Each structure stands twice: as structure tokens, then as C-alpha cells.
N, CA, C and O atoms as a Tripos MOL2 file, in Angstrom:
@<TRIPOS>MOLECULE
protein
  200   199    50     0     0
PROTEIN
NO_CHARGES

@<TRIPOS>ATOM
      1 N        -135.3260   -0.9020  -74.1790 N.3       1 MET1
      2 CA       -135.3490   -2.1760  -74.8680 C.3       1 MET1
      3 C        -136.8010   -2.5000  -75.2610 C.2       1 MET1
      4 O        -137.7380   -2.2090  -74.5190 O.2       1 MET1
      5 N        -136.9570   -3.0890  -76.4070 N.am      2 VAL2
      6 CA       -138.2760   -3.3760  -76.9630 C.3       2 VAL2
      7 C        -139.0930   -4.2640  -76.0250 C.2       2 VAL2
      8 O        -140.2800   -4.0130  -75.8140 O.2       2 VAL2
      9 N        -138.4810   -5.2760  -75.4730 N.am      3 LEU3
     10 CA       -139.2150   -6.2010  -74.5960 C.3       3 LEU3
     11 C        -139.7980   -5.4700  -73.3920 C.2       3 LEU3
     12 O        -140.9180   -5.7580  -72.9700 O.2       3 LEU3
     13 N        -139.0490   -4.5380  -72.8460 N.am      4 ASP4
     14 CA       -139.5320   -3.7670  -71.6940 C.3       4 ASP4
     15 C        -140.7080   -2.8810  -72.0840 C.2       4 ASP4
     16 O        -141.6770   -2.7640  -71.3340 O.2       4 ASP4
     17 N        -140.6260   -2.2570  -73.2530 N.am      5 GLU5
     18 CA       -141.7070   -1.3700  -73.6900 C.3       5 GLU5
     19 C        -142.9950   -2.1340  -73.9640 C.2       5 GLU5
     20 O        -144.0850   -1.6570  -73.6480 O.2       5 GLU5
     21 N        -142.8690   -3.3250  -74.5530 N.am      6 ILE6
     22 CA       -144.0510   -4.1250  -74.8400 C.3       6 ILE6
     23 C        -144.5360   -4.8330  -73.5760 C.2       6 ILE6
     24 O        -145.7310   -5.0880  -73.4230 O.2       6 ILE6
     25 N        -143.6090   -5.1490  -72.6720 N.am      7 GLY7
     26 CA       -143.9620   -5.8120  -71.4250 C.3       7 GLY7
     27 C        -144.0700   -7.3190  -71.5570 C.2       7 GLY7
     28 O        -144.9460   -7.9450  -70.9600 O.2       7 GLY7
     29 N        -143.1550   -7.9080  -72.3570 N.am      8 ILE8
     30 CA       -143.1660   -9.3510  -72.5640 C.3       8 ILE8
     31 C        -141.7940   -9.9290  -72.2200 C.2       8 ILE8
     32 O        -140.8110   -9.1980  -72.0940 O.2       8 ILE8
     33 N        -141.7460  -11.2510  -72.0720 N.am      9 THR9
     34 CA       -140.4800  -11.9310  -71.8030 C.3       9 THR9
     35 C        -139.7640  -12.2500  -73.1130 C.2       9 THR9
     36 O        -140.3540  -12.1620  -74.1900 O.2       9 THR9
     37 N        -138.5260  -12.6110  -73.0140 N.am     10 ARG10
     38 CA       -137.7410  -12.9860  -74.1930 C.3      10 ARG10
     39 C        -138.3510  -14.2150  -74.8750 C.2      10 ARG10
     40 O        -138.3780  -14.2940  -76.1040 O.2      10 ARG10
     41 N        -138.8350  -15.1640  -74.0860 N.am     11 ALA11
     42 CA       -139.4620  -16.3680  -74.6540 C.3      11 ALA11
     43 C        -140.6940  -15.9920  -75.4690 C.2      11 ALA11
     44 O        -140.9060  -16.5290  -76.5560 O.2      11 ALA11
     45 N        -141.5060  -15.0740  -74.9530 N.am     12 THR12
     46 CA       -142.6890  -14.6190  -75.6870 C.3      12 THR12
     47 C        -142.2760  -13.9290  -76.9710 C.2      12 THR12
     48 O        -142.8940  -14.1280  -78.0160 O.2      12 THR12
     49 N        -141.2310  -13.1160  -76.8940 N.am     13 TRP13
     50 CA       -140.7170  -12.4230  -78.0800 C.3      13 TRP13
     51 C        -140.3690  -13.4240  -79.1790 C.2      13 TRP13
     52 O        -140.7870  -13.2380  -80.3220 O.2      13 TRP13
     53 N        -139.6270  -14.4650  -78.8710 N.am     14 TYR14
     54 CA       -139.2370  -15.4470  -79.8830 C.3      14 TYR14
     55 C        -140.4420  -16.2480  -80.3840 C.2      14 TYR14
     56 O        -140.5040  -16.5940  -81.5640 O.2      14 TYR14
     57 N        -141.3800  -16.5390  -79.5160 N.am     15 ARG15
     58 CA       -142.6020  -17.2390  -79.9340 C.3      15 ARG15
     59 C        -143.3890  -16.3710  -80.9160 C.2      15 ARG15
     60 O        -143.8680  -16.8650  -81.9370 O.2      15 ARG15
     61 N        -143.5230  -15.0780  -80.6090 N.am     16 TRP16
     62 CA       -144.2140  -14.1460  -81.5030 C.3      16 TRP16
     63 C        -143.5050  -14.0630  -82.8490 C.2      16 TRP16
     64 O        -144.1520  -14.0830  -83.8960 O.2      16 TRP16
     65 N        -142.1850  -13.9710  -82.8250 N.am     17 ARG17
     66 CA       -141.4240  -13.8620  -84.0800 C.3      17 ARG17
     67 C        -141.6090  -15.1030  -84.9340 C.2      17 ARG17
     68 O        -141.7390  -14.9990  -86.1540 O.2      17 ARG17
     69 N        -141.6240  -16.2750  -84.3150 N.am     18 ASN18
     70 CA       -141.8350  -17.5220  -85.0590 C.3      18 ASN18
     71 C        -143.2140  -17.5690  -85.6940 C.2      18 ASN18
     72 O        -143.3880  -18.2040  -86.7350 O.2      18 ASN18
     73 N        -144.1900  -16.9190  -85.0970 N.am     19 ARG19
     74 CA       -145.5620  -16.8950  -85.6050 C.3      19 ARG19
     75 C        -145.8340  -15.7010  -86.5110 C.2      19 ARG19
     76 O        -146.9420  -15.5490  -87.0240 O.2      19 ARG19
     77 N        -144.8200  -14.8490  -86.7120 N.am     20 GLY20
     78 CA       -144.9860  -13.6930  -87.5810 C.3      20 GLY20
     79 C        -145.7320  -12.5430  -86.9310 C.2      20 GLY20
     80 O        -146.2770  -11.6850  -87.6260 O.2      20 GLY20
     81 N        -145.7610  -12.5150  -85.6150 N.am     21 TYR21
     82 CA       -146.4600  -11.4610  -84.8800 C.3      21 TYR21
     83 C        -145.4270  -10.5180  -84.2890 C.2      21 TYR21
     84 O        -144.3080  -10.9310  -83.9860 O.2      21 TYR21
     85 N        -145.7890   -9.2710  -84.1250 N.am     22 GLY22
     86 CA       -144.8960   -8.3020  -83.5090 C.3      22 GLY22
     87 C        -144.4100   -7.2840  -84.5080 C.2      22 GLY22
     88 O        -144.7530   -7.3480  -85.6890 O.2      22 GLY22
     89 N        -143.6030   -6.3330  -84.0370 N.am     23 PRO23
     90 CA       -143.0980   -5.2890  -84.9300 C.3      23 PRO23
     91 C        -142.0850   -5.8530  -85.9230 C.2      23 PRO23
     92 O        -141.4790   -6.8990  -85.6910 O.2      23 PRO23
     93 N        -141.9180   -5.1420  -87.0260 N.am     24 GLU24
     94 CA       -140.9530   -5.5560  -88.0480 C.3      24 GLU24
     95 C        -139.5380   -5.5010  -87.4830 C.2      24 GLU24
     96 O        -139.1540   -4.5250  -86.8380 O.2      24 GLU24
     97 N        -138.7780   -6.5420  -87.7280 N.am     25 VAL25
     98 CA       -137.4140   -6.6620  -87.2030 C.3      25 VAL25
     99 C        -136.4250   -6.6620  -88.3610 C.2      25 VAL25
    100 O        -136.6610   -7.2910  -89.3930 O.2      25 VAL25
    101 N        -135.3240   -5.9550  -88.1820 N.am     26 ARG26
    102 CA       -134.2390   -5.9440  -89.1630 C.3      26 ARG26
    103 C        -133.0290   -6.6510  -88.5530 C.2      26 ARG26
    104 O        -132.6830   -6.4170  -87.3950 O.2      26 ARG26
    105 N        -132.3960   -7.5070  -89.3340 N.am     27 ARG27
    106 CA       -131.1820   -8.1860  -88.8760 C.3      27 ARG27
    107 C        -129.9860   -7.4410  -89.4520 C.2      27 ARG27
    108 O        -129.8970   -7.2470  -90.6650 O.2      27 ARG27
    109 N        -129.0760   -7.0280  -88.5960 N.am     28 LEU28
    110 CA       -127.8610   -6.3410  -89.0110 C.3      28 LEU28
    111 C        -126.8400   -7.3510  -89.5140 C.2      28 LEU28
    112 O        -126.9630   -8.5420  -89.2280 O.2      28 LEU28
    113 N        -125.8340   -6.8980  -90.2610 N.am     29 PRO29
    114 CA       -124.8090   -7.8270  -90.7600 C.3      29 PRO29
    115 C        -124.0980   -8.6150  -89.6620 C.2      29 PRO29
    116 O        -123.6020   -9.7150  -89.9070 O.2      29 PRO29
    117 N        -124.0480   -8.0530  -88.4500 N.am     30 ASN30
    118 CA       -123.3890   -8.7690  -87.3500 C.3      30 ASN30
    119 C        -124.3230   -9.7560  -86.6520 C.2      30 ASN30
    120 O        -123.9230  -10.4150  -85.6920 O.2      30 ASN30
    121 N        -125.5810   -9.8620  -87.1360 N.am     31 GLY31
    122 CA       -126.5270  -10.8170  -86.5790 C.3      31 GLY31
    123 C        -127.4700  -10.2480  -85.5380 C.2      31 GLY31
    124 O        -128.4310  -10.9100  -85.1480 O.2      31 GLY31
    125 N        -127.2100   -9.0270  -85.0800 N.am     32 HIS32
    126 CA       -128.0790   -8.4100  -84.0900 C.3      32 HIS32
    127 C        -129.4080   -8.0180  -84.7230 C.2      32 HIS32
    128 O        -129.4870   -7.7450  -85.9200 O.2      32 HIS32
    129 N        -130.4440   -7.9960  -83.8970 N.am     33 LEU33
    130 CA       -131.7800   -7.6130  -84.3700 C.3      33 LEU33
    131 C        -132.0780   -6.1850  -83.9410 C.2      33 LEU33
    132 O        -131.7130   -5.7640  -82.8430 O.2      33 LEU33
    133 N        -132.7410   -5.4500  -84.8160 N.am     34 ARG34
    134 CA       -133.1220   -4.0800  -84.5090 C.3      34 ARG34
    135 C        -134.5680   -3.8490  -84.9160 C.2      34 ARG34
    136 O        -135.0360   -4.3760  -85.9250 O.2      34 ARG34
    137 N        -135.2670   -3.0560  -84.1190 N.am     35 VAL35
    138 CA       -136.6390   -2.6550  -84.4130 C.3      35 VAL35
    139 C        -136.6280   -1.1310  -84.5280 C.2      35 VAL35
    140 O        -136.1880   -0.4330  -83.6150 O.2      35 VAL35
    141 N        -137.1100   -0.6330  -85.6450 N.am     36 ARG36
    142 CA       -137.2030    0.8260  -85.8080 C.3      36 ARG36
    143 C        -138.2590    1.3730  -84.8680 C.2      36 ARG36
    144 O        -139.2690    0.7210  -84.6050 O.2      36 ARG36
    145 N        -138.0190    2.5720  -84.3650 N.am     37 ARG37
    146 CA       -138.9650    3.2180  -83.4630 C.3      37 ARG37
    147 C        -140.3320    3.3450  -84.1280 C.2      37 ARG37
    148 O        -141.3560    3.1250  -83.4820 O.2      37 ARG37
    149 N        -140.3570    3.6960  -85.4070 N.am     38 SER38
    150 CA       -141.6320    3.8600  -86.1150 C.3      38 SER38
    151 C        -142.3920    2.5330  -86.1960 C.2      38 SER38
    152 O        -143.6170    2.5160  -86.0770 O.2      38 SER38
    153 N        -141.6780    1.4270  -86.3970 N.am     39 ALA39
    154 CA       -142.3250    0.1100  -86.4570 C.3      39 ALA39
    155 C        -142.8670   -0.2840  -85.0870 C.2      39 ALA39
    156 O        -143.9580   -0.8450  -84.9860 O.2      39 ALA39
    157 N        -142.1170    0.0060  -84.0480 N.am     40 LEU40
    158 CA       -142.5640   -0.3100  -82.6890 C.3      40 LEU40
    159 C        -143.7860    0.5230  -82.3230 C.2      40 LEU40
    160 O        -144.7490   -0.0020  -81.7630 O.2      40 LEU40
    161 N        -143.7550    1.8180  -82.6340 N.am     41 ASP41
    162 CA       -144.8980    2.6800  -82.3340 C.3      41 ASP41
    163 C        -146.1440    2.2200  -83.0810 C.2      41 ASP41
    164 O        -147.2370    2.2040  -82.5160 O.2      41 ASP41
    165 N        -145.9840    1.8480  -84.3450 N.am     42 ALA42
    166 CA       -147.1240    1.3730  -85.1370 C.3      42 ALA42
    167 C        -147.6910    0.0900  -84.5310 C.2      42 ALA42
    168 O        -148.9090   -0.0670  -84.4480 O.2      42 ALA42
    169 N        -146.8220   -0.8240  -84.1100 N.am     43 PHE43
    170 CA       -147.2710   -2.0660  -83.4880 C.3      43 PHE43
    171 C        -148.0150   -1.7930  -82.1910 C.2      43 PHE43
    172 O        -149.0670   -2.3820  -81.9440 O.2      43 PHE43
    173 N        -147.4780   -0.9060  -81.3600 N.am     44 LEU44
    174 CA       -148.1270   -0.5790  -80.0880 C.3      44 LEU44
    175 C        -149.4800    0.0810  -80.3200 C.2      44 LEU44
    176 O        -150.4240   -0.1590  -79.5670 O.2      44 LEU44
    177 N        -149.5800    0.9080  -81.3540 N.am     45 ASN45
    178 CA       -150.8700    1.5330  -81.6820 C.3      45 ASN45
    179 C        -151.8860    0.4770  -82.1000 C.2      45 ASN45
    180 O        -153.0630    0.5860  -81.7560 O.2      45 ASN45
    181 N        -151.4530   -0.5350  -82.8310 N.am     46 GLU46
    182 CA       -152.3530   -1.6320  -83.2250 C.3      46 GLU46
    183 C        -152.8510   -2.3760  -81.9840 C.2      46 GLU46
    184 O        -154.0150   -2.7720  -81.9320 O.2      46 GLU46
    185 N        -151.9980   -2.5670  -81.0000 N.am     47 LEU47
    186 CA       -152.3930   -3.2740  -79.7790 C.3      47 LEU47
    187 C        -153.4850   -2.5240  -79.0290 C.2      47 LEU47
    188 O        -154.3450   -3.1450  -78.4060 O.2      47 LEU47
    189 N        -153.4600   -1.1960  -79.0820 N.am     48 GLU48
    190 CA       -154.4500   -0.3960  -78.3740 C.3      48 GLU48
    191 C        -155.8510   -0.6260  -78.9230 C.2      48 GLU48
    192 O        -156.8320   -0.4790  -78.1940 O.2      48 GLU48
    193 N        -155.9570   -0.9840  -80.1990 N.am     49 PHE49
    194 CA       -157.2590   -1.1390  -80.8170 C.3      49 PHE49
    195 C        -157.7710   -2.5760  -80.7830 C.2      49 PHE49
    196 O        -158.8880   -2.8450  -81.2250 O.2      49 PHE49
    197 N        -156.9730   -3.4910  -80.2670 N.am     50 VAL50
    198 CA       -157.3830   -4.8970  -80.2240 C.3      50 VAL50
    199 C        -158.1680   -5.1650  -78.9660 C.2      50 VAL50
    200 O        -158.6060   -6.2930  -78.7410 O.2      50 VAL50
@<TRIPOS>BOND
     1     1     2 1
     2     2     3 1
     3     3     4 2
     4     3     5 am
     5     5     6 1
     6     6     7 1
     7     7     8 2
     8     7     9 am
     9     9    10 1
    10    10    11 1
    11    11    12 2
    12    11    13 am
    13    13    14 1
    14    14    15 1
    15    15    16 2
    16    15    17 am
    17    17    18 1
    18    18    19 1
    19    19    20 2
    20    19    21 am
    21    21    22 1
    22    22    23 1
    23    23    24 2
    24    23    25 am
    25    25    26 1
    26    26    27 1
    27    27    28 2
    28    27    29 am
    29    29    30 1
    30    30    31 1
    31    31    32 2
    32    31    33 am
    33    33    34 1
    34    34    35 1
    35    35    36 2
    36    35    37 am
    37    37    38 1
    38    38    39 1
    39    39    40 2
    40    39    41 am
    41    41    42 1
    42    42    43 1
    43    43    44 2
    44    43    45 am
    45    45    46 1
    46    46    47 1
    47    47    48 2
    48    47    49 am
    49    49    50 1
    50    50    51 1
    51    51    52 2
    52    51    53 am
    53    53    54 1
    54    54    55 1
    55    55    56 2
    56    55    57 am
    57    57    58 1
    58    58    59 1
    59    59    60 2
    60    59    61 am
    61    61    62 1
    62    62    63 1
    63    63    64 2
    64    63    65 am
    65    65    66 1
    66    66    67 1
    67    67    68 2
    68    67    69 am
    69    69    70 1
    70    70    71 1
    71    71    72 2
    72    71    73 am
    73    73    74 1
    74    74    75 1
    75    75    76 2
    76    75    77 am
    77    77    78 1
    78    78    79 1
    79    79    80 2
    80    79    81 am
    81    81    82 1
    82    82    83 1
    83    83    84 2
    84    83    85 am
    85    85    86 1
    86    86    87 1
    87    87    88 2
    88    87    89 am
    89    89    90 1
    90    90    91 1
    91    91    92 2
    92    91    93 am
    93    93    94 1
    94    94    95 1
    95    95    96 2
    96    95    97 am
    97    97    98 1
    98    98    99 1
    99    99   100 2
   100    99   101 am
   101   101   102 1
   102   102   103 1
   103   103   104 2
   104   103   105 am
   105   105   106 1
   106   106   107 1
   107   107   108 2
   108   107   109 am
   109   109   110 1
   110   110   111 1
   111   111   112 2
   112   111   113 am
   113   113   114 1
   114   114   115 1
   115   115   116 2
   116   115   117 am
   117   117   118 1
   118   118   119 1
   119   119   120 2
   120   119   121 am
   121   121   122 1
   122   122   123 1
   123   123   124 2
   124   123   125 am
   125   125   126 1
   126   126   127 1
   127   127   128 2
   128   127   129 am
   129   129   130 1
   130   130   131 1
   131   131   132 2
   132   131   133 am
   133   133   134 1
   134   134   135 1
   135   135   136 2
   136   135   137 am
   137   137   138 1
   138   138   139 1
   139   139   140 2
   140   139   141 am
   141   141   142 1
   142   142   143 1
   143   143   144 2
   144   143   145 am
   145   145   146 1
   146   146   147 1
   147   147   148 2
   148   147   149 am
   149   149   150 1
   150   150   151 1
   151   151   152 2
   152   151   153 am
   153   153   154 1
   154   154   155 1
   155   155   156 2
   156   155   157 am
   157   157   158 1
   158   158   159 1
   159   159   160 2
   160   159   161 am
   161   161   162 1
   162   162   163 1
   163   163   164 2
   164   163   165 am
   165   165   166 1
   166   166   167 1
   167   167   168 2
   168   167   169 am
   169   169   170 1
   170   170   171 1
   171   171   172 2
   172   171   173 am
   173   173   174 1
   174   174   175 1
   175   175   176 2
   176   175   177 am
   177   177   178 1
   178   178   179 1
   179   179   180 2
   180   179   181 am
   181   181   182 1
   182   182   183 1
   183   183   184 2
   184   183   185 am
   185   185   186 1
   186   186   187 1
   187   187   188 2
   188   187   189 am
   189   189   190 1
   190   190   191 1
   191   191   192 2
   192   191   193 am
   193   193   194 1
   194   194   195 1
   195   195   196 2
   196   195   197 am
   197   197   198 1
   198   198   199 1
   199   199   200 2
@<TRIPOS>SUBSTRUCTURE
     1 MET1         2 RESIDUE 1 A MET
     2 VAL2         6 RESIDUE 1 A VAL
     3 LEU3        10 RESIDUE 1 A LEU
     4 ASP4        14 RESIDUE 1 A ASP
     5 GLU5        18 RESIDUE 1 A GLU
     6 ILE6        22 RESIDUE 1 A ILE
     7 GLY7        26 RESIDUE 1 A GLY
     8 ILE8        30 RESIDUE 1 A ILE
     9 THR9        34 RESIDUE 1 A THR
    10 ARG10       38 RESIDUE 1 A ARG
    11 ALA11       42 RESIDUE 1 A ALA
    12 THR12       46 RESIDUE 1 A THR
    13 TRP13       50 RESIDUE 1 A TRP
    14 TYR14       54 RESIDUE 1 A TYR
    15 ARG15       58 RESIDUE 1 A ARG
    16 TRP16       62 RESIDUE 1 A TRP
    17 ARG17       66 RESIDUE 1 A ARG
    18 ASN18       70 RESIDUE 1 A ASN
    19 ARG19       74 RESIDUE 1 A ARG
    20 GLY20       78 RESIDUE 1 A GLY
    21 TYR21       82 RESIDUE 1 A TYR
    22 GLY22       86 RESIDUE 1 A GLY
    23 PRO23       90 RESIDUE 1 A PRO
    24 GLU24       94 RESIDUE 1 A GLU
    25 VAL25       98 RESIDUE 1 A VAL
    26 ARG26      102 RESIDUE 1 A ARG
    27 ARG27      106 RESIDUE 1 A ARG
    28 LEU28      110 RESIDUE 1 A LEU
    29 PRO29      114 RESIDUE 1 A PRO
    30 ASN30      118 RESIDUE 1 A ASN
    31 GLY31      122 RESIDUE 1 A GLY
    32 HIS32      126 RESIDUE 1 A HIS
    33 LEU33      130 RESIDUE 1 A LEU
    34 ARG34      134 RESIDUE 1 A ARG
    35 VAL35      138 RESIDUE 1 A VAL
    36 ARG36      142 RESIDUE 1 A ARG
    37 ARG37      146 RESIDUE 1 A ARG
    38 SER38      150 RESIDUE 1 A SER
    39 ALA39      154 RESIDUE 1 A ALA
    40 LEU40      158 RESIDUE 1 A LEU
    41 ASP41      162 RESIDUE 1 A ASP
    42 ALA42      166 RESIDUE 1 A ALA
    43 PHE43      170 RESIDUE 1 A PHE
    44 LEU44      174 RESIDUE 1 A LEU
    45 ASN45      178 RESIDUE 1 A ASN
    46 GLU46      182 RESIDUE 1 A GLU
    47 LEU47      186 RESIDUE 1 A LEU
    48 GLU48      190 RESIDUE 1 A GLU
    49 PHE49      194 RESIDUE 1 A PHE
    50 VAL50      198 RESIDUE 1 A VAL
């Protein structure tokens, strides 16, 4: 799960999304959210340089 890999809580995840921070998220037709592995890896690589 993305939250486990990043090491954040669900509340932090939603706060980040509201502020436009974090990996790119896709909403499926059923309403579920998905993060592509490539987007997550790119985001994590950016964190390493901050």
C-alpha cells in the first residue's frame, strides 16, 4: 500500500492531496484511487533529494 511505502498516515495522505503534494493519483470509474508504480517511484526519488 502506498501509505506504508511512504510511511505516512491516511490523514497526512489526504492533507497532501488537498495541497497538491504527493504522487500522481488516478481515480477509477468505481471511485477508487490508484497510484502507478512509476509515479510513486518518481515521487520517492524526489524526496531523497529534498
